[in-house]
C-alpha positions in Angstrom: 3.6 13.7 -3.7 6.2 13.8 -1.1 5.0 10.7 0.6 5.3 8.7 -2.5 8.8 9.9 -2.8 9.4 9.0 0.9 8.2 5.3 0.1 10.2 4.9 -2.9 13.2 6.3 -1.2 12.9 3.8 1.8 12.1 0.7 -0.6 15.4 1.6 -2.5 17.5 1.9 0.6 17.3 -1.4 1.4 17.5 -2.8 -2.2 21.1 -4.2 -1.4 20.0 -6.2 1.4 17.5 -7.8 -0.6 20.0 -8.9 -3.3 22.3 -10.0 -0.6 19.8 -12.1 0.8 17.8 -13.6 -2.0 20.8 -13.8 -4.4 23.8 -14.4 -2.4 22.2 -16.1 0.7 23.6 -13.8 3.2 21.6 -14.4 6.5 22.5 -11.1 8.2 21.1 -9.2 5.2 17.7 -11.2 5.8 17.6 -9.7 9.3 17.9 -6.3 7.8 15.3 -6.9 5.2 13.0 -8.1 7.8 13.7 -4.7 9.9 13.4 -2.7 6.6 10.0 -4.4 6.1 8.8 -3.6 9.3 9.9 0.1 8.9 7.8 0.2 5.5 4.7 -1.4 7.6 5.2 1.4 10.0 5.4 4.1 7.2 2.5 2.5 5.4 0.4 2.7 8.3 1.2 6.3 8.8 0.2 7.4 5.6 -3.1 5.5 5.8 -3.8 7.4 8.8 -2.7 10.6 7.3 -5.0 9.8 4.2 -8.1 8.9 6.5 -7.7 12.2 8.6 -7.4 14.2 5.1 -10.6 12.5 4.0 -12.4 13.2 7.2 -11.6 16.7 7.2 -12.7 17.3 3.7 -15.7 15.5 4.3 -16.6 17.8 7.1 -15.5 21.1 5.0 -18.5 20.4 2.5 -21.2 23.1 1.5 -22.9 23.1 4.8 -25.7 21.1 3.0 -26.7 17.7 4.5 -25.8 14.8 2.4 -28.5 13.6 0.0 -30.2 10.6 1.0 -30.4 7.7 -1.2 -33.4 7.2 -3.6 -35.8 4.4 -2.6 
């Protein structure tokens, strides 16, 4: 669950800039928001890749029997 914690901490870390930009119109905060969103995108991609690798690993470590073919 640490990956979820990483994401929530990341989002919370740029909350102030969101408020400054959207509520107060601070343009510099908007630049920081865009950067933060790019960081979030990178983190999400990293997690997606990790999930895919874990799924592939688990799929390869089955019971040794080939997968059942679909019924026709």
